ROPAKE-705104 format. One record per residue: chain; x, y, z of N, C-alpha, C in turn; residue in one letter. Coordinates in Angstrom, 2 decimals. Layout:
N
[A; [X; Y; Z]; [X; Y; Z]; [X; Y; Z]; a]
...
REM end
This chain:
204
[A; [64.75; -126.55; 56.50]; [64.65; -126.63; 57.96]; [65.96; -126.18; 58.60]; x]
[A; [65.85; -125.52; 59.72]; [67.02; -125.03; 60.42]; [67.93; -126.19; 60.85]; x]
[A; [69.23; -125.95; 60.81]; [70.19; -126.96; 61.24]; [70.81; -126.52; 62.57]; x]
[A; [71.46; -127.42; 63.30]; [72.12; -127.03; 64.55]; [73.13; -125.90; 64.35]; x]
[A; [73.86; -125.93; 63.24]; [74.85; -124.89; 62.99]; [74.18; -123.54; 62.73]; x]
[A; [73.06; -123.55; 62.02]; [72.32; -122.32; 61.78]; [71.72; -121.78; 63.08]; x]
[A; [71.34; -122.70; 63.97]; [70.83; -122.30; 65.28]; [71.88; -121.49; 66.02]; x]
[A; [73.12; -121.97; 66.01]; [74.21; -121.27; 66.70]; [74.44; -119.90; 66.09]; x]
[A; [74.41; -119.81; 64.75]; [74.63; -118.54; 64.09]; [73.53; -117.54; 64.45]; x]
[A; [72.29; -118.00; 64.45]; [71.18; -117.12; 64.81]; [71.27; -116.69; 66.27]; x]
[A; [71.67; -117.62; 67.13]; [71.81; -117.32; 68.55]; [72.94; -116.32; 68.79]; x]
[A; [74.02; -116.45; 68.02]; [75.16; -115.56; 68.17]; [74.79; -114.12; 67.82]; x]
[A; [73.87; -113.96; 66.89]; [73.43; -112.60; 66.51]; [72.72; -111.89; 67.66]; x]
[A; [72.26; -112.67; 68.63]; [71.57; -112.10; 69.78]; [72.52; -111.81; 70.95]; x]
[A; [73.80; -112.12; 70.76]; [74.75; -112.09; 71.88]; [74.93; -110.69; 72.46]; x]
[A; [75.09; -109.70; 71.61]; [75.30; -108.35; 72.11]; [74.10; -107.88; 72.94]; x]
[A; [72.89; -108.15; 72.45]; [71.69; -107.78; 73.20]; [71.60; -108.56; 74.51]; x]
[A; [72.03; -109.82; 74.47]; [72.04; -110.64; 75.70]; [72.98; -110.03; 76.74]; x]
[A; [74.19; -109.65; 76.30]; [75.14; -109.03; 77.23]; [74.58; -107.73; 77.78]; x]
[A; [74.01; -106.93; 76.92]; [73.44; -105.64; 77.34]; [72.32; -105.88; 78.36]; x]
[A; [71.48; -106.85; 78.08]; [70.38; -107.16; 78.99]; [70.85; -107.67; 80.34]; x]
[A; [71.97; -108.41; 80.33]; [72.48; -108.96; 81.59]; [72.95; -107.86; 82.53]; x]
[A; [73.34; -106.72; 81.99]; [73.80; -105.61; 82.81]; [72.63; -104.97; 83.56]; x]
[A; [71.50; -104.88; 82.89]; [70.34; -104.18; 83.48]; [69.31; -105.16; 84.04]; x]
[A; [69.63; -106.46; 84.02]; [68.72; -107.45; 84.58]; [67.55; -107.80; 83.70]; x]
[A; [67.72; -107.63; 82.40]; [66.64; -107.95; 81.44]; [66.94; -109.28; 80.76]; x]
[A; [65.99; -110.20; 80.80]; [66.20; -111.53; 80.22]; [65.38; -111.72; 78.94]; x]
[A; [65.99; -112.27; 77.88]; [65.25; -112.52; 76.64]; [64.65; -113.91; 76.57]; x]
[A; [64.81; -114.69; 77.63]; [64.42; -116.10; 77.59]; [62.99; -116.32; 78.05]; x]
[A; [62.35; -117.34; 77.43]; [62.85; -118.24; 76.38]; [63.03; -117.52; 75.04]; x]
[A; [64.06; -117.91; 74.32]; [64.42; -117.30; 73.05]; [64.06; -118.26; 71.93]; x]
[A; [63.04; -117.91; 71.15]; [62.54; -118.81; 70.12]; [63.17; -118.54; 68.76]; x]
[A; [63.25; -119.59; 67.92]; [63.82; -119.48; 66.59]; [62.88; -120.16; 65.58]; x]
[A; [62.85; -119.66; 64.36]; [61.98; -120.26; 63.34]; [62.50; -121.63; 62.91]; x]
[A; [61.58; -122.55; 62.71]; [61.94; -123.90; 62.27]; [62.42; -123.89; 60.82]; x]
[A; [61.78; -123.07; 60.02]; [62.11; -123.08; 58.60]; [61.23; -124.06; 57.84]; x]
[A; [61.47; -124.18; 56.55]; [60.65; -125.03; 55.70]; [60.96; -126.51; 55.93]; x]
[A; [59.92; -127.28; 56.17]; [60.08; -128.73; 56.41]; [60.31; -129.45; 55.08]; x]
[A; [61.37; -130.25; 54.98]; [61.65; -130.97; 53.73]; [60.50; -131.90; 53.36]; x]
[A; [60.18; -131.95; 52.08]; [59.12; -132.85; 51.62]; [59.62; -134.27; 51.42]; x]
[A; [60.85; -134.42; 50.99]; [61.43; -135.74; 50.76]; [61.73; -136.41; 52.09]; x]
[A; [61.30; -137.64; 52.26]; [61.45; -138.35; 53.53]; [62.91; -138.47; 53.97]; x]
[A; [63.85; -138.85; 53.11]; [65.25; -138.96; 53.54]; [65.80; -137.63; 54.08]; x]
[A; [65.44; -136.53; 53.43]; [65.89; -135.22; 53.87]; [65.27; -134.85; 55.21]; x]
[A; [63.99; -135.18; 55.36]; [63.29; -134.91; 56.61]; [63.93; -135.70; 57.75]; x]
[A; [64.19; -136.97; 57.51]; [64.77; -137.84; 58.53]; [66.14; -137.34; 58.96]; x]
[A; [66.95; -136.95; 57.97]; [68.29; -136.44; 58.27]; [68.22; -135.16; 59.10]; x]
[A; [67.35; -134.24; 58.69]; [67.24; -132.95; 59.37]; [66.76; -133.11; 60.81]; x]
[A; [65.72; -133.93; 61.01]; [65.17; -134.13; 62.35]; [66.17; -134.84; 63.24]; x]
[A; [66.86; -135.83; 62.70]; [67.85; -136.57; 63.48]; [68.98; -135.66; 63.94]; x]
[A; [69.44; -134.78; 63.05]; [70.49; -133.83; 63.42]; [70.04; -132.92; 64.55]; x]
[A; [68.82; -132.41; 64.44]; [68.30; -131.52; 65.47]; [68.17; -132.24; 66.81]; x]
[A; [67.70; -133.46; 66.79]; [67.56; -134.24; 68.02]; [68.93; -134.52; 68.64]; x]
[A; [69.88; -134.90; 67.82]; [71.21; -135.28; 68.32]; [71.94; -134.13; 68.99]; x]
[A; [71.63; -132.89; 68.58]; [72.31; -131.73; 69.16]; [71.44; -130.96; 70.15]; x]
[A; [70.26; -131.48; 70.44]; [69.33; -130.77; 71.31]; [69.67; -130.98; 72.79]; x]
[A; [69.02; -130.19; 73.65]; [69.24; -130.29; 75.09]; [68.86; -131.67; 75.63]; x]
[A; [67.84; -132.28; 75.05]; [67.40; -133.61; 75.50]; [68.51; -134.65; 75.32]; x]
[A; [69.38; -134.44; 74.34]; [70.45; -135.38; 74.06]; [71.76; -134.98; 74.74]; x]
[A; [72.11; -133.71; 74.67]; [73.41; -133.24; 75.15]; [73.38; -132.73; 76.59]; x]
[A; [72.18; -132.40; 77.09]; [72.07; -131.89; 78.45]; [72.02; -130.38; 78.54]; x]
[A; [72.28; -129.68; 77.43]; [72.21; -128.22; 77.42]; [72.01; -127.75; 75.99]; x]
[A; [71.73; -126.45; 75.83]; [71.52; -125.92; 74.49]; [70.05; -125.69; 74.20]; x]
[A; [69.66; -125.92; 72.96]; [68.29; -125.62; 72.55]; [67.33; -126.78; 72.86]; x]
[A; [66.08; -126.42; 73.09]; [65.02; -127.40; 73.32]; [64.23; -127.57; 72.03]; x]
[A; [64.03; -128.81; 71.65]; [63.30; -129.14; 70.43]; [61.97; -129.80; 70.79]; x]
[A; [60.88; -129.22; 70.31]; [59.54; -129.78; 70.54]; [59.07; -130.42; 69.24]; x]
[A; [58.74; -131.72; 69.30]; [58.30; -132.45; 68.12]; [56.79; -132.70; 68.17]; x]
[A; [56.20; -132.73; 66.99]; [54.77; -133.02; 66.87]; [54.58; -134.16; 65.88]; x]
[A; [53.76; -135.10; 66.23]; [53.50; -136.23; 65.34]; [52.42; -135.85; 64.32]; x]
[A; [52.77; -135.97; 63.05]; [51.81; -135.67; 61.98]; [51.71; -136.87; 61.04]; x]
[A; [50.53; -137.03; 60.50]; [50.33; -138.09; 59.52]; [50.71; -137.58; 58.14]; x]
[A; [51.50; -138.36; 57.44]; [51.85; -138.02; 56.06]; [51.28; -139.08; 55.13]; x]
[A; [50.98; -138.67; 53.89]; [50.37; -139.62; 52.95]; [51.29; -140.77; 52.62]; x]
[A; [52.54; -140.45; 52.35]; [53.46; -141.48; 51.88]; [54.12; -142.28; 52.99]; x]
[A; [54.39; -141.63; 54.12]; [55.24; -142.27; 55.13]; [54.57; -142.45; 56.49]; x]
[A; [53.24; -142.21; 56.56]; [52.54; -142.42; 57.80]; [52.90; -141.38; 58.85]; x]
[A; [52.71; -141.70; 60.16]; [53.01; -140.75; 61.24]; [54.51; -140.42; 61.29]; x]
[A; [54.83; -139.13; 61.35]; [56.22; -138.69; 61.43]; [56.37; -137.59; 62.49]; x]
[A; [57.52; -137.59; 63.15]; [57.81; -136.54; 64.13]; [58.36; -135.32; 63.40]; x]
[A; [57.63; -134.21; 63.50]; [58.00; -132.98; 62.81]; [58.31; -131.89; 63.85]; x]
[A; [59.40; -131.18; 63.71]; [59.70; -130.08; 64.64]; [58.58; -129.03; 64.64]; x]
[A; [58.09; -128.74; 65.82]; [57.03; -127.75; 65.97]; [57.57; -126.45; 66.55]; x]
[A; [58.54; -126.57; 67.44]; [59.09; -125.40; 68.11]; [60.53; -125.66; 68.50]; x]
[A; [61.35; -124.63; 68.42]; [62.74; -124.75; 68.85]; [63.09; -123.46; 69.59]; x]
[A; [63.63; -123.61; 70.80]; [63.90; -122.43; 71.62]; [65.02; -122.71; 72.62]; x]
[A; [65.60; -121.63; 73.13]; [66.60; -121.72; 74.20]; [65.93; -121.23; 75.47]; x]
[A; [65.93; -122.08; 76.48]; [65.12; -121.84; 77.66]; [65.76; -120.89; 78.68]; x]
[A; [67.08; -121.01; 78.90]; [67.74; -120.24; 79.95]; [69.07; -119.65; 79.47]; x]
[A; [69.61; -118.74; 80.26]; [70.92; -118.17; 79.96]; [72.00; -119.25; 80.00]; x]
[A; [71.86; -120.19; 80.90]; [72.82; -121.29; 80.99]; [72.84; -122.10; 79.70]; x]
[A; [71.66; -122.40; 79.18]; [71.56; -123.14; 77.92]; [72.14; -122.32; 76.76]; x]
[A; [71.85; -121.03; 76.78]; [72.31; -120.13; 75.72]; [73.83; -120.08; 75.66]; x]
[A; [74.45; -119.90; 76.81]; [75.90; -119.81; 76.87]; [76.55; -121.14; 76.52]; x]
[A; [75.92; -122.23; 76.90]; [76.45; -123.55; 76.54]; [76.37; -123.77; 75.04]; x]
[A; [75.28; -123.33; 74.43]; [75.11; -123.46; 72.98]; [76.22; -122.73; 72.24]; x]
[A; [76.58; -121.55; 72.73]; [77.60; -120.73; 72.08]; [79.01; -121.02; 72.60]; x]
[A; [79.09; -121.84; 73.64]; [80.38; -122.15; 74.28]; [81.06; -120.88; 74.77]; x]
[A; [80.28; -120.05; 75.46]; [80.78; -118.77; 75.95]; [80.63; -118.64; 77.46]; x]
[A; [80.58; -119.76; 78.17]; [80.43; -119.69; 79.62]; [81.57; -118.93; 80.28]; x]
[A; [82.81; -119.25; 79.91]; [83.98; -118.60; 80.51]; [84.03; -117.13; 80.14]; x]
[A; [83.76; -116.83; 78.88]; [83.78; -115.44; 78.41]; [82.75; -114.60; 79.16]; x]
[A; [81.57; -115.16; 79.36]; [80.51; -114.40; 80.04]; [80.84; -114.19; 81.52]; x]
[A; [81.46; -115.19; 82.13]; [81.86; -115.05; 83.53]; [82.86; -113.91; 83.68]; x]
[A; [83.81; -113.83; 82.75]; [84.78; -112.73; 82.76]; [84.10; -111.39; 82.51]; x]
[A; [83.14; -111.39; 81.60]; [82.38; -110.18; 81.30]; [81.68; -109.65; 82.54]; x]
[A; [81.04; -110.55; 83.28]; [80.33; -110.14; 84.50]; [81.30; -109.57; 85.53]; x]
[A; [82.49; -110.18; 85.63]; [83.50; -109.68; 86.57]; [83.98; -108.29; 86.16]; x]
[A; [84.18; -108.10; 84.84]; [84.65; -106.81; 84.35]; [83.59; -105.73; 84.53]; x]
[A; [82.34; -106.07; 84.31]; [81.25; -105.11; 84.52]; [81.20; -104.68; 85.98]; x]
[A; [81.34; -105.62; 86.89]; [81.33; -105.30; 88.32]; [82.50; -104.39; 88.67]; x]
[A; [83.66; -104.65; 88.05]; [84.85; -103.83; 88.27]; [84.62; -102.40; 87.78]; x]
[A; [84.06; -102.29; 86.59]; [83.78; -100.97; 86.01]; [82.79; -100.20; 86.89]; x]
[A; [81.70; -100.85; 87.27]; [80.67; -100.18; 88.05]; [81.17; -99.77; 89.43]; x]
[A; [82.12; -100.53; 89.97]; [82.66; -100.23; 91.29]; [83.68; -99.10; 91.26]; x]
[A; [84.61; -99.15; 90.30]; [85.75; -98.23; 90.31]; [85.54; -96.96; 89.48]; x]
[A; [84.80; -97.09; 88.38]; [84.48; -95.89; 87.57]; [83.01; -95.97; 87.17]; x]
[A; [82.11; -95.72; 88.11]; [80.67; -95.84; 87.80]; [80.20; -94.95; 86.66]; x]
[A; [80.95; -93.89; 86.37]; [80.58; -93.02; 85.25]; [80.64; -93.75; 83.91]; x]
[A; [81.29; -94.92; 83.88]; [81.38; -95.70; 82.65]; [80.26; -96.73; 82.51]; x]
[A; [79.35; -96.77; 83.46]; [78.28; -97.79; 83.43]; [77.44; -97.69; 82.17]; x]
[A; [77.08; -96.49; 81.77]; [76.28; -96.31; 80.56]; [77.08; -96.72; 79.32]; x]
[A; [78.36; -96.37; 79.28]; [79.23; -96.75; 78.17]; [79.29; -98.27; 78.05]; x]
[A; [79.44; -98.95; 79.17]; [79.52; -100.42; 79.16]; [78.24; -101.04; 78.63]; x]
[A; [77.10; -100.46; 78.99]; [75.81; -100.96; 78.48]; [75.68; -100.72; 76.99]; x]
[A; [76.26; -99.63; 76.52]; [76.16; -99.29; 75.10]; [77.11; -100.13; 74.25]; x]
[A; [78.27; -100.49; 74.81]; [79.29; -101.20; 74.04]; [79.75; -102.49; 74.76]; x]
[A; [78.84; -103.41; 75.03]; [79.22; -104.62; 75.78]; [80.28; -105.47; 75.08]; x]
[A; [80.29; -105.47; 73.75]; [81.29; -106.27; 73.03]; [82.69; -105.69; 73.19]; x]
[A; [82.79; -104.38; 73.42]; [84.09; -103.78; 73.68]; [84.59; -104.17; 75.07]; x]
[A; [83.66; -104.35; 76.00]; [84.03; -104.84; 77.32]; [84.62; -106.24; 77.19]; x]
[A; [83.98; -107.08; 76.38]; [84.47; -108.44; 76.14]; [85.82; -108.40; 75.44]; x]
[A; [85.95; -107.55; 74.45]; [87.19; -107.47; 73.66]; [88.40; -107.13; 74.53]; x]
[A; [88.18; -106.33; 75.57]; [89.29; -105.88; 76.42]; [89.36; -106.66; 77.74]; x]
[A; [88.84; -107.87; 77.73]; [88.93; -108.73; 78.92]; [90.39; -108.87; 79.34]; x]
[A; [90.65; -108.70; 80.63]; [92.01; -108.81; 81.14]; [92.72; -107.47; 81.23]; x]
[A; [92.20; -106.47; 80.51]; [92.82; -105.14; 80.50]; [92.13; -104.15; 81.44]; x]
[A; [90.96; -104.51; 81.94]; [90.14; -103.52; 82.64]; [90.76; -102.97; 83.92]; x]
[A; [91.47; -103.75; 84.72]; [92.09; -103.13; 85.91]; [92.99; -101.95; 85.54]; x]
[A; [93.81; -102.10; 84.50]; [94.71; -101.01; 84.10]; [93.96; -99.90; 83.37]; x]
[A; [92.98; -100.25; 82.54]; [92.19; -99.22; 81.87]; [91.50; -98.32; 82.89]; x]
[A; [91.00; -98.91; 83.94]; [90.29; -98.13; 84.96]; [91.25; -97.28; 85.78]; x]
[A; [92.48; -97.74; 85.97]; [93.50; -96.92; 86.65]; [93.73; -95.63; 85.87]; x]
[A; [93.82; -95.77; 84.55]; [94.04; -94.60; 83.70]; [92.84; -93.66; 83.79]; x]
[A; [91.65; -94.22; 83.74]; [90.43; -93.40; 83.83]; [90.36; -92.66; 85.17]; x]
[A; [90.68; -93.34; 86.24]; [90.64; -92.72; 87.56]; [91.66; -91.58; 87.66]; x]
[A; [92.83; -91.79; 87.08]; [93.86; -90.74; 87.13]; [93.36; -89.47; 86.43]; x]
[A; [92.77; -89.64; 85.25]; [92.31; -88.46; 84.51]; [91.09; -87.81; 85.16]; x]
[A; [90.29; -88.60; 85.87]; [89.20; -88.00; 86.62]; [89.74; -87.09; 87.73]; x]
[A; [90.83; -87.53; 88.34]; [91.41; -86.78; 89.46]; [92.38; -85.69; 89.00]; x]
[A; [92.98; -85.89; 87.80]; [93.96; -84.93; 87.29]; [93.66; -84.59; 85.82]; x]
[A; [92.58; -83.89; 85.57]; [92.25; -83.55; 84.17]; [93.31; -82.63; 83.57]; x]
[A; [93.63; -82.86; 82.31]; [94.62; -82.06; 81.59]; [95.91; -81.90; 82.39]; x]
[A; [96.63; -82.99; 82.63]; [97.83; -82.95; 83.49]; [99.04; -82.28; 82.85]; x]
[A; [98.97; -81.99; 81.54]; [100.06; -81.32; 80.84]; [101.35; -82.16; 80.88]; x]
[A; [101.21; -83.45; 80.62]; [102.34; -84.38; 80.59]; [102.27; -85.23; 79.33]; x]
[A; [103.42; -85.71; 78.89]; [103.43; -86.70; 77.82]; [102.98; -88.04; 78.39]; x]
[A; [102.58; -88.95; 77.50]; [102.04; -90.24; 77.94]; [102.99; -90.94; 78.91]; x]
[A; [104.27; -91.02; 78.56]; [105.21; -91.79; 79.40]; [105.59; -91.07; 80.68]; x]
[A; [105.15; -89.84; 80.83]; [105.41; -89.11; 82.07]; [104.28; -89.27; 83.08]; x]
[A; [103.17; -89.84; 82.65]; [102.01; -89.95; 83.54]; [102.32; -90.90; 84.71]; x]
[A; [102.08; -90.47; 85.94]; [102.39; -91.30; 87.12]; [101.27; -92.30; 87.42]; x]
[A; [101.08; -93.22; 86.49]; [100.03; -94.23; 86.64]; [100.69; -95.61; 86.69]; x]
[A; [100.27; -96.44; 87.61]; [100.90; -97.74; 87.81]; [100.44; -98.77; 86.78]; x]
[A; [100.82; -98.50; 85.53]; [100.55; -99.44; 84.45]; [101.85; -99.59; 83.65]; x]
[A; [101.88; -100.60; 82.77]; [103.06; -100.83; 81.94]; [103.38; -99.59; 81.11]; x]
[A; [104.66; -99.35; 80.89]; [105.13; -98.13; 80.22]; [104.39; -97.84; 78.91]; x]
[A; [104.20; -98.89; 78.09]; [103.59; -98.68; 76.78]; [102.08; -98.93; 76.77]; x]
[A; [101.51; -99.18; 77.93]; [100.09; -99.56; 77.99]; [99.19; -98.49; 77.38]; x]
[A; [99.37; -97.26; 77.80]; [98.48; -96.19; 77.31]; [98.65; -95.99; 75.82]; x]
[A; [99.89; -96.05; 75.34]; [100.13; -95.90; 73.90]; [99.44; -97.01; 73.12]; x]
[A; [99.50; -98.23; 73.64]; [98.91; -99.37; 72.93]; [97.39; -99.38; 73.02]; x]
[A; [96.84; -98.76; 74.04]; [95.38; -98.79; 74.26]; [94.73; -97.43; 74.02]; x]
[A; [95.34; -96.61; 73.19]; [94.84; -95.25; 72.98]; [93.41; -95.22; 72.44]; x]
[A; [93.09; -96.13; 71.54]; [91.76; -96.09; 70.91]; [90.65; -96.29; 71.94]; x]
[A; [90.78; -97.33; 72.75]; [89.73; -97.60; 73.74]; [89.76; -96.54; 74.84]; x]
[A; [90.95; -96.10; 75.23]; [91.04; -95.08; 76.28]; [90.41; -93.77; 75.83]; x]
[A; [90.59; -93.43; 74.57]; [89.97; -92.20; 74.08]; [88.45; -92.28; 74.23]; x]
[A; [87.88; -93.42; 73.86]; [86.43; -93.60; 73.98]; [85.99; -93.50; 75.44]; x]
[A; [86.76; -94.10; 76.34]; [86.41; -94.09; 77.77]; [86.52; -92.69; 78.36]; x]
[A; [87.62; -92.01; 78.05]; [87.84; -90.69; 78.63]; [86.85; -89.66; 78.09]; x]
[A; [86.49; -89.80; 76.84]; [85.49; -88.88; 76.28]; [84.12; -89.10; 76.91]; x]
[A; [83.90; -90.29; 77.43]; [82.64; -90.59; 78.12]; [82.60; -89.96; 79.51]; x]
[A; [83.71; -89.97; 80.22]; [83.67; -89.60; 81.64]; [84.17; -88.19; 81.95]; x]
[A; [84.90; -87.57; 81.03]; [85.44; -86.24; 81.31]; [84.50; -85.14; 80.79]; x]
[A; [84.40; -84.04; 81.50]; [83.57; -82.92; 81.04]; [84.07; -82.40; 79.69]; x]
[A; [83.15; -81.96; 78.86]; [83.49; -81.51; 77.51]; [84.50; -80.36; 77.53]; x]
[A; [84.44; -79.50; 78.56]; [85.35; -78.35; 78.58]; [86.78; -78.75; 78.95]; x]
[A; [86.98; -80.03; 79.29]; [88.33; -80.51; 79.58]; [88.94; -81.24; 78.38]; x]
[A; [88.20; -81.32; 77.28]; [88.67; -82.01; 76.09]; [89.08; -80.98; 75.05]; x]
[A; [90.28; -81.13; 74.52]; [90.81; -80.19; 73.54]; [90.54; -80.71; 72.14]; x]
[A; [89.91; -79.93; 71.26]; [89.71; -80.37; 69.86]; [91.06; -80.58; 69.19]; x]
[A; [91.18; -81.66; 68.44]; [92.45; -81.96; 67.76]; [92.20; -82.29; 66.30]; x]
[A; [93.20; -81.99; 65.48]; [93.17; -82.36; 64.07]; [94.43; -83.19; 63.78]; x]
[A; [94.28; -84.20; 62.94]; [95.42; -85.05; 62.62]; [95.66; -86.09; 63.70]; x]
[A; [96.59; -87.01; 63.44]; [96.82; -88.14; 64.33]; [98.07; -87.96; 65.20]; x]
[A; [98.99; -87.08; 64.78]; [100.25; -86.95; 65.49]; [100.01; -86.36; 66.89]; x]
[A; [100.41; -87.11; 67.91]; [100.24; -86.71; 69.31]; [98.79; -86.35; 69.63]; x]
[A; [97.85; -86.97; 68.92]; [96.44; -86.62; 69.10]; [95.96; -86.90; 70.53]; x]
[A; [96.39; -88.00; 71.11]; [95.93; -88.36; 72.45]; [96.44; -87.34; 73.47]; x]
[A; [97.73; -86.99; 73.39]; [98.29; -86.01; 74.32]; [97.58; -84.67; 74.20]; x]
[A; [97.32; -84.24; 72.96]; [96.68; -82.95; 72.74]; [95.22; -82.97; 73.25]; x]
[A; [94.57; -84.08; 73.02]; [93.16; -84.19; 73.38]; [92.96; -84.15; 74.89]; x]
[A; [93.86; -84.82; 75.64]; [93.64; -84.98; 77.06]; [94.70; -84.31; 77.95]; x]
REM end
């Protein structure tokens, strides 16, 4: 039978799709999970059901909802057996994963991206976990993107770029910036490069 910890792991596997859906207004809820095999031994059954009840929304106020069904057993008489387990709302889902703060930041960053560099909207939908990974960096990342949109192929070294970000910011964020710039810049403005030395400067 599924345990509360396994519930969290299974729910976490849905996180990227949940983030992606939140961008386009698509909801996966209610989100159901398999109960798994019910233990035959009474002590094991009692332990498993008690754990599920103790961590359920009915007990904690948020998280997964557990539906019990009373069944007659030969040895132990009527017993409460899990019939269904599901997460009802986004609020419950985020509480289960303890990601309320992270998701709030994600929503703010998505709004920032869509407002300042709308050409990245599709990229954000495709890579929502990268948006999460770079939480706190998006104001500066978008400044760099806007500069290159307005000044393609500026013919400058990284530290010569007149962008109001920390001196080493672009150097430190080259990997994500390359992905962003390749998304928003026309292909004829991108220079093919071989090797890693000065690859970012040569590319853009």
